[in-house]
N, C-alpha and C positions, 0 to 999 in steps of 0.2 A: 425393713425398717423404713419409716417415712420421715422426712425432714421438712420442716418449715423454716424459712428464713426470710428476713427482710432484704430485698435486693440492694437497698442503699447500704445496709450494714455489710452485706457480702462484698460490695464494691470497696468499702473502706478497709475491710479485712484483707482483701486481695492486694490493695495498695500497700498496706502495712506489712503483710507477711509474704507476699509473692506467690501464694498458692490459692487457686480458686476454691471456694467452699465446696463446690460440686466434686472436685477431686478429693479434697480432704475427707469428705463424708464416705468415700469409697473404702476407707480403711476398715469400716465395719463389715465389709464383705470379705475381708481377708480371714480365712478360717483359722489362722494362727494369731489373730490379734489378741492383745491383752488389755483389759480395762481394769483400772484400780482407782480407789477414791483419791481425791486431791484435797486433803483437809487444809493445806496451806493457802489455797485459793478459794475456799468455800466460805466466804465471808457473808455475802448476801443471799447465796443460793448454794445448794449442794452441787459440787463439780467433780468431774472424773477426768482422768487422763487415759486415752486410748492410743496404743502404739500398734501400727500395722502397716502393711504395704498398700499403696494406692493402686488404682487401675493402671497407672503409668509405670508401675513397678518400683516406685520410689518409697523409701522409708523416710518419713518427714518428722522431724522433732522440732518443736517450738520451745526454745530454751534460752536461758541466759548463758552467754559465753564470755568468760573473763578474758578481756583483751590484754595483750602483753604490754610491758612497760610500766612506768610509775605514775602515769597520768590518772587522775581520779575518774571513776566511771561507776555507773549504777551497779554493774555486775560485781565490781570489787566491794562495794558497800554491802550488797546482798550476800556476798561470800563471807564477809565478816559477821553479819547477822546470823547466817546459817551456822557458822562455827560456834559462836557464843551461845545461841539459844537452842540449837538442835544437834550440835555435835557433828554436823555435816559441812559440806562446802560445795561451791559451784565449780564447774570444770572449764578448762581452757579448750581451744579448738584442738590442740594436740592430744589432750586427754580424751576428748570425744572421739578423735580419730582412732586412738588405741582401743577404747572401749568398743567401738563399732567393729574394729578388726577382730577382736576376740569373739564377736557374735556373728562373724561371717559376712560383714558388710564393709564396703569401701566408701569413705566419706568423699562425696563429689565436691561439695562446696558449703560454705557458711554464707547465708544470705542475710545481710543486715536489713533491719526494718526501721520504720520511723518510731516504733515502740522500743521499750527497753529489753527486747528479746531478739533473737535471730532464728532463722529457719535453717536447720541442718538437713541437708539432702544427702541421702546415702543410697547405694545400690548394692544388691547382693554381689559378693566377691566372686 
C-alpha cells in the first residue's frame, strides 16, 4: 500500500496526536489489522477506522476519553449525544484499560492532544 501525505499536515497531526504518520501507516502491515467503515465521521468523505499494531509494537487508538469529575468537557457532551441518538456511549480511561485487558493488551498511557481526542497507547500483555 502506498501513502501520500502533505508534510505540513503530517507535522500538525504529529503535534496534535503525538504519533508520526509514518508509524501510524504501518498498522496496515499488521496481518491481524481490522478495518471497518466509520459512518459517524464520513461527512465530507468516506472514512474508515483501522486498528492494528504499529512497527513499534504499539496498539494506537485515537478516541474520545471521558475525563473524571463534574467539569464540562467535549467528551461528556459527546457521551450524552451518543446515548441519546445512537444508544451508545463514550468510555473513560479505566473502561479503556479494562477493554484492552480483555483483549490481551496493557494500556501504557493516554496522551492528551490539542484536539478533542486522546491517543491511547497499549502494548501486548
